C-alpha positions in Angstrom: 26.8 -41.7 -36.9 24.6 -40.0 -39.8 23.7 -42.2 -42.9 25.7 -40.2 -45.5 24.3 -42.3 -48.7 21.7 -40.3 -51.2 18.0 -40.3 -50.4 15.5 -41.3 -52.9 11.7 -41.0 -52.8 9.8 -43.3 -54.8 6.0 -41.7 -55.3 4.0 -44.8 -56.1 0.0 -45.5 -55.4 0.7 -49.4 -56.0 2.1 -51.1 -52.9 3.3 -54.3 -54.9 4.9 -52.4 -57.4 6.7 -50.1 -54.9 7.8 -53.0 -52.8 8.8 -54.5 -56.2 11.2 -51.1 -56.9 12.4 -50.8 -53.2 14.2 -54.7 -53.9 15.4 -53.8 -57.3 17.6 -50.7 -55.4 18.6 -52.7 -52.3 22.0 -53.5 -53.1 22.5 -50.1 -54.5 24.3 -47.2 -52.1 21.2 -45.6 -51.7 18.1 -45.0 -49.2 14.8 -45.1 -50.3 11.4 -43.5 -48.7 8.2 -44.5 -50.5 4.9 -42.3 -50.3 1.8 -43.9 -51.4 0.3 -40.6 -52.5 0.9 -37.3 -54.2 0.3 -34.8 -51.3 2.4 -37.4 -49.0 5.1 -37.1 -51.9 5.0 -33.3 -51.7 5.0 -33.2 -48.0 8.0 -35.6 -47.7 9.6 -33.4 -50.7 9.2 -30.3 -48.5 10.6 -31.7 -45.3 13.9 -32.8 -46.5 14.4 -32.8 -50.4 15.6 -36.3 -51.6 18.6 -36.6 -54.2 16.2 -37.9 -56.3 12.6 -38.7 -57.1 11.1 -41.9 -58.4 8.0 -40.3 -59.6 4.6 -42.0 -60.9 2.7 -40.3 -63.1 -1.0 -41.9 -62.1 -1.7 -41.2 -58.4 -4.8 -41.5 -57.0 -5.3 -38.0 -55.5 -3.2 -35.7 -58.4 -1.3 -35.5 -61.1 2.3 -36.8 -60.9 3.0 -33.8 -63.7 1.9 -31.4 -60.9 4.3 -33.1 -58.4 7.1 -32.2 -60.9 6.3 -28.9 -61.7 6.2 -28.2 -58.0 9.6 -30.1 -57.5 11.4 -28.0 -60.6 9.6 -24.7 -59.8 11.1 -24.4 -56.3 14.0 -25.2 -56.9 14.4 -28.3 -54.6 17.5 -29.6 -56.2 16.4 -33.2 -57.2 16.7 -35.2 -60.3 13.0 -36.5 -61.1 12.6 -40.1 -63.0 9.1 -39.9 -63.9 7.5 -43.5 -64.3 4.5 -44.2 -66.4 2.6 -46.9 -68.1 1.5 -45.1 -71.4 4.0 -45.4 -73.5 3.0 -42.0 -74.7 6.1 -39.7 -76.5 3.8 -37.0 -75.6 4.1 -37.6 -72.4 7.8 -38.0 -72.2 8.4 -35.2 -73.9 5.8 -33.1 -72.0 7.6 -34.2 -68.6 11.1 -33.7 -69.9 10.1 -30.2 -71.0 8.7 -29.6 -67.4 12.3 -30.4 -65.7 12.3 -34.6 -65.9 15.6 -35.7 -65.9 14.3 -38.8 -67.8 11.5 -41.5 -67.7 10.9 -45.2 -67.5 8.2 -46.7 -68.9 6.3 -50.2 -67.5 7.4 -52.9 -67.1 10.8 -52.2 -66.8 14.2 -54.4 -65.6 16.1 -53.7 -62.3 19.0 -52.5 -64.6 17.2 -50.3 -66.5 16.2 -48.5 -62.8 19.2 -48.8 -61.7 21.2 -47.3 -64.2 18.7 -44.6 -65.1 19.0 -43.7 -61.1 22.7 -43.8 -61.3 22.8 -41.2 -64.1 20.4 -39.0 -62.3 22.1 -39.0 -59.1 25.5 -38.7 -60.7 23.9 -35.3 -62.7 22.4 -33.8 -59.4 26.1 -34.1 -58.0 27.6 -32.6 -60.8 25.0 -30.0 -60.9 25.6 -29.4 -57.5 29.4 -29.0 -58.0 28.8 -26.6 -60.2 26.7 -24.5 -58.1 29.1 -24.5 -55.5 31.6 -23.5 -57.7 29.8 -20.8 -59.0 29.0 -19.3 -55.4 32.4 -19.8 -54.3 34.1 -18.7 -57.7 32.0 -16.7 -60.1 30.8 -13.9 -58.4 28.9 -10.7 -59.1 31.4 -8.5 -56.4 32.7 -9.1 -52.9 32.7 -6.2 -50.1 32.0 -3.3 -52.3 34.3 -4.5 -55.0 32.2 -5.1 -58.7 33.2 -7.3 -61.4 32.4 -11.4 -62.9 35.7 -11.0 -64.8 38.5 -14.0 -64.4 40.9 -11.2 -63.2 38.2 -10.1 -60.5 37.4 -13.4 -59.5 41.4 -14.1 -58.7 41.4 -10.9 -56.6 38.4 -12.3 -54.5 40.0 -15.4 -53.8 43.0 -13.9 -52.5 41.2 -11.3 -50.5 39.0 -14.2 -49.1 42.4 -16.0 -48.1 44.5 -13.1 -46.7 41.2 -11.4 -44.9 41.2 -13.7 -41.9 45.1 -13.4 -41.6 47.4 -10.5 -39.6 50.1 -10.6 -42.9 50.3 -7.2 -44.7 49.1 -7.1 -48.2 50.6 -4.8 -50.8 48.4 -4.0 -53.4 49.5 -2.8 -56.8 47.4 -1.5 -60.2 47.1 1.7 -62.0 45.3 4.5 -60.7 41.7 4.3 -60.5 41.7 0.3 -60.6 39.9 0.2 -56.9 43.2 -0.2 -54.6 41.2 1.8 -51.8 38.1 -0.6 -52.2 40.9 -3.8 -52.0 41.6 -2.3 -48.8 38.3 -1.6 -47.3 37.2 -5.1 -48.4 40.4 -6.9 -46.9 39.3 -4.9 -43.2 36.0 -5.9 -43.9 36.5 -9.3 -44.2 39.1 -9.9 -41.4 38.7 -10.7 -38.0 39.5 -6.4 -37.2 36.3 -5.8 -38.8 35.3 -4.0 -35.7 38.1 -1.8 -35.2 38.4 1.1 -37.2 39.9 1.5 -41.0 42.3 4.4 -41.3 43.4 5.3 -44.7 46.1 7.7 -45.8 47.4 9.5 -48.6 51.0 9.5 -48.9 50.8 11.6 -52.1 48.2 13.7 -50.9 50.6 14.9 -47.8 53.6 17.2 -47.7 56.8 15.7 -46.7 57.0 17.8 -43.8 53.7 16.6 -42.2 53.7 13.4 -43.3 55.2 11.7 -40.6 53.0 13.6 -38.0 50.1 11.9 -40.5 51.4 8.4 -39.3 52.5 8.8 -35.5 51.0 11.9 -34.2 53.0 15.2 -32.3 53.4 16.6 -29.3 52.4 20.1 -28.3 55.2 22.4 -29.8 56.7 20.2 -31.8 56.9 22.5 -34.8 55.0 26.0 -35.6 51.1 25.7 -35.3 51.4 22.4 -33.3 49.0 23.9 -30.7 48.4 20.6 -29.1 48.7 17.1 -28.8 47.6 14.8 -31.7 46.9 11.6 -32.1 48.8 9.8 -35.6 46.9 7.2 -37.8 49.1 4.8 -36.2 47.2 5.4 -32.9 44.0 5.8 -34.2 44.2 2.3 -36.5 45.2 0.6 -33.1 42.9 -2.8 -33.2 42.1 -2.1 -36.9 44.1 -1.8 -40.1 46.2 0.9 -41.4 46.3 1.4 -45.2 49.0 3.4 -46.8 48.1 4.4 -50.2 50.5 5.5 -52.9 53.7 4.1 -50.6 56.4 4.9 -52.9 55.6 9.0 -52.2 57.2 8.4 -49.0 60.6 10.2 -47.6 62.9 7.5 -47.4 64.2 8.9 -44.3 60.3 8.3 -43.0 60.7 4.9 -44.7 63.2 4.0 -42.0 60.9 5.1 -39.1 57.7 2.9 -40.6 60.3 0.0 -41.3 61.0 0.2 -37.5 57.6 0.5 -36.5 56.6 -2.8 -38.5 59.2 -4.6 -37.0 58.2 -3.5 -33.3 54.8 -2.2 -33.1 56.3 0.9 -31.4 56.8 4.3 -32.5 57.6 7.8 -30.8 55.4 11.1 -31.7 57.1 14.2 -33.6 58.5 16.0 -30.9 58.2 13.6 -28.1 60.3 11.1 -26.4 57.6 8.8 -24.7 57.6 5.4 -26.7 53.9 4.1 -27.8 52.7 1.0 -29.0 49.9 0.1 -31.6 48.3 -3.0 -32.6 47.4 -2.8 -36.1 47.4 -5.0 -39.6 49.2 -2.6 -42.5 47.8 -2.9 -46.1 49.7 -0.4 -48.5 49.7 0.0 -52.1 51.1 2.2 -55.1 50.2 2.5 -58.5 54.4 2.2 -59.7 56.4 -0.9 -60.0 57.3 -1.2 -56.5 60.5 -3.4 -57.3 61.6 -0.6 -60.5 61.5 1.7 -57.2 63.5 -0.3 -55.3 65.8 -0.5 -58.1 66.0 3.2 -58.2 66.3 3.7 -54.2 62.9 5.4 -54.0 61.7 2.3 -51.7 63.8 1.1 -49.1 64.5 -2.6 -50.1 64.1 -4.0 -46.7 60.7 -2.0 -46.3 59.5 -3.6 -49.6 60.5 -6.9 -48.5 58.7 -6.3 -44.9 55.3 -5.3 -46.8 55.0 -7.9 -49.5 53.9 -10.6 -47.9 50.6 -11.2 -49.9 50.5 -9.1 -53.4 47.7 -8.3 -55.2 47.2 -6.6 -58.2 44.0 -5.0 -59.6 43.6 -5.1 -63.3 42.8 -2.3 -65.2 39.7 -1.9 -66.5 40.6 -2.7 -70.4 41.8 -6.1 -69.1 37.9 -7.2 -67.3 35.6 -7.5 -70.6 32.2 -6.8 -69.7 32.8 -5.7 -66.3 32.8 -2.7 -67.6 29.1 -3.0 -68.6 28.1 -4.1 -64.9 29.9 -1.4 -63.3 28.5 1.0 -65.6 24.7 0.1 -65.1 25.6 0.1 -61.3 26.7 3.3 -61.5 23.9 5.0 -63.5 21.2 3.2 -60.9 23.0 4.8 -58.3 24.0 8.1 -59.6 20.1 8.7 -61.3 18.7 7.4 -57.6 21.2 10.6 -56.3 20.6 13.1 -58.7 16.7 11.9 -59.1 16.8 11.2 -62.8 14.9 8.6 -64.9 18.3 6.8 -66.4 17.7 3.0 -66.5 19.7 1.6 -69.3 22.4 2.5 -71.8 21.8 2.2 -75.7 23.2 -0.9 -77.9 25.6 1.5 -79.6 26.9 2.9 -76.1 27.4 -0.4 -74.7 29.4 -1.1 -77.6 31.6 2.0 -77.2 32.1 1.3 -73.6 33.1 -2.1 -74.1 35.7 -1.2 -77.0 37.0 1.9 -75.1 40.5 1.6 -73.2 39.6 3.8 -70.2 42.9 4.9 -69.6 41.4 6.7 -66.2 40.2 2.9 -65.3 36.8 2.7 -63.3 37.4 6.5 -62.0 37.6 7.4 -65.2 34.0 5.6 -65.8 32.7 6.4 -63.1 33.0 10.1 -64.0 31.8 10.1 -67.3 28.8 8.3 -66.4 28.3 11.2 -63.3 28.5 13.6 -66.1 25.7 11.7 -68.3 23.3 11.8 -65.2 24.1 15.2 -64.6 24.0 16.9 -67.7 21.0 15.1 -69.1 17.6 12.9 -68.4 16.1 10.3 -69.9 15.3 6.0 -69.0 18.2 5.1 -71.9 21.6 6.8 -72.6 22.2 7.6 -76.1 25.3 8.2 -78.3 24.7 12.0 -78.1 24.4 12.0 -73.9 28.2 11.0 -74.1 31.2 13.4 -73.6 32.0 14.5 -76.7 35.8 13.4 -76.1 34.5 9.7 -75.3 31.9 9.9 -78.4 35.0 10.7 -80.3 37.4 8.0 -78.8 40.1 10.3 -77.8 40.6 10.0 -74.3 43.8 8.8 -73.4 44.0 7.9 -77.1 46.7 9.4 -80.0 44.3 10.6 -83.1 43.9 7.5 -85.8 46.5 8.7 -88.8 45.0 9.5 -92.0 46.4 7.8 -95.2 45.7 7.9 -98.8 42.9 9.6 -100.4 40.7 9.5 -97.3 43.2 11.7 -95.8 41.1 15.0 -96.9 41.4 18.4 -95.2 38.5 19.9 -93.9 36.4 22.1 -95.9 36.8 26.1 -94.7 34.2 27.0 -92.4 34.4 23.9 -90.1 31.7 22.3 -92.5 31.3 18.8 -93.2 33.7 17.1 -95.4 32.0 15.9 -98.8 32.0 12.1 -98.2 30.3 12.7 -94.6 27.3 10.7 -96.5 29.4 7.6 -96.2 29.7 7.8 -92.4 27.7 4.9 -91.4 25.9 4.3 -88.0 28.1 2.4 -85.7 25.7 -0.1 -84.4 25.5 -1.0 -88.4 29.2 -1.3 -88.6 29.5 -3.6 -85.5 26.8 -5.8 -86.9 28.2 -6.2 -89.6 31.9 -6.8 -88.1 30.6 -9.7 -86.2 28.5 -11.2 -88.6 31.4 -11.3 -91.1 33.7 -12.7 -88.2 31.0 -15.5 -87.7 30.7 -16.7 -91.2 34.5 -17.0 -91.5 34.6 -18.9 -88.4 32.0 -21.2 -90.2 29.8 -20.1 -87.6 31.6 -21.1 -84.7 31.2 -18.4 -82.3 33.7 -18.6 -79.9 36.4 -18.5 -82.3 34.6 -15.2 -83.5 34.6 -13.7 -80.2 38.0 -14.8 -79.5 39.2 -13.2 -83.1 37.2 -9.7 -82.2 38.4 -9.9 -78.2 35.3 -10.0 -76.9 33.7 -12.3 -74.9 30.9 -15.0 -76.6 28.4 -13.8 -74.4 28.4 -10.5 -75.8 27.8 -12.0 -79.4 25.1 -14.2 -78.2 23.0 -11.3 -76.3 23.3 -9.0 -79.3 22.7 -11.4 -81.9 19.2 -12.2 -80.0 18.5 -8.5 -79.5 19.3 -8.3 -83.5 16.9 -11.5 -84.2 14.0 -10.0 -82.2 14.4 -6.8 -84.0 14.4 -8.5 -87.4 18.3 -7.6 -88.4 19.0 -11.1 -88.6 17.4 -13.9 -89.7 19.3 -16.9 -88.2 19.9 -17.8 -84.3 22.8 -17.7 -82.5 24.4 -21.2 -83.0 
């Protein structure tokens, strides 16, 4: 049975001291390996990275500080405890700066070594757990979906749990939130990934043709049916059938779909021969399915047959800085397609993108970025490049009411109002608003972010940039 105890590498060139330290650790739940030179120690680390390294800085062939830089610079994932006979605080500070977890000054007693090593191992275990959590739950995207927000992390977890099964998935969400991408991700991560993926939009096909699109038809079944035709059910056999906008389906066809779900068999339009298909159902709607059931537009038995694993795609306005992640991804993609130079958004444009409601969700964002790339060029997207309605903040929003003295009529001839000089740059107003919120919160940036309804990381990033540009004097706290 393999030894599961953490491995500790001791790099010490004095045999008597090495034997003493090994004896100190004899009763600890660790395995200790010894290297007597720097080169031997580096070779051991490269061969199998230990959980912790006890490193003497004074070695015969090289400086222990170089070994420390090798370990931390190459991401071996070891906690390094530096051992030195020179009690200079400068050496300790330099070691900590280069990534050492702690240091020991010779001579030290057994308890000091044990406690320091235990702390280092516990720290390393915690880092490993955090990294595992980050890899598992804190991702930038999944199978074509993009986003780091908490609502999207929840979507990723449900997709990964549901994909390996045969269970039917019911996706809900507003138009433009990525329901079809979600369905495709389920297929890509499922055992059926090598089979066909067939998507059908029930709202885009007339009621007269939707049954034929799903189940197929035989020659002569209706005017224009000049040959037998396989439907989506047959084409998706062995794979996944995605029915988008399910609630648009006629009630009479819903009963046939329910029978197909129960028996895996169907009859083509105009035919009398029963066929079977082995497929996985994924469906979606931008409506509230329960409300559709109550209104009599969706069969209750069909809803419960399909609503096995529900996934809700969050609207873009609830996804925080995913807006910027998506916008930059789209900018890079469209710039490459259109052979344009765009690389980034100006800070004031980023602020506008984050603060906007996006009633059309990701699809609207995609159209806006495409519009910018097609009509303009440059390395940075400026406010002047935004579509006029978006720059005015009027898409999907009612006009702001005019109250009090500020509610002045526009001068004749369409000229600027008399107080147009009082209009200030958006970036300046944003900076003052954020700084004022931080001041009111006594420097508590997370609290200020909560009141401003933005991410704390947004404030830290913006204040770092303002500091570099000399617009503020104090760093982010």
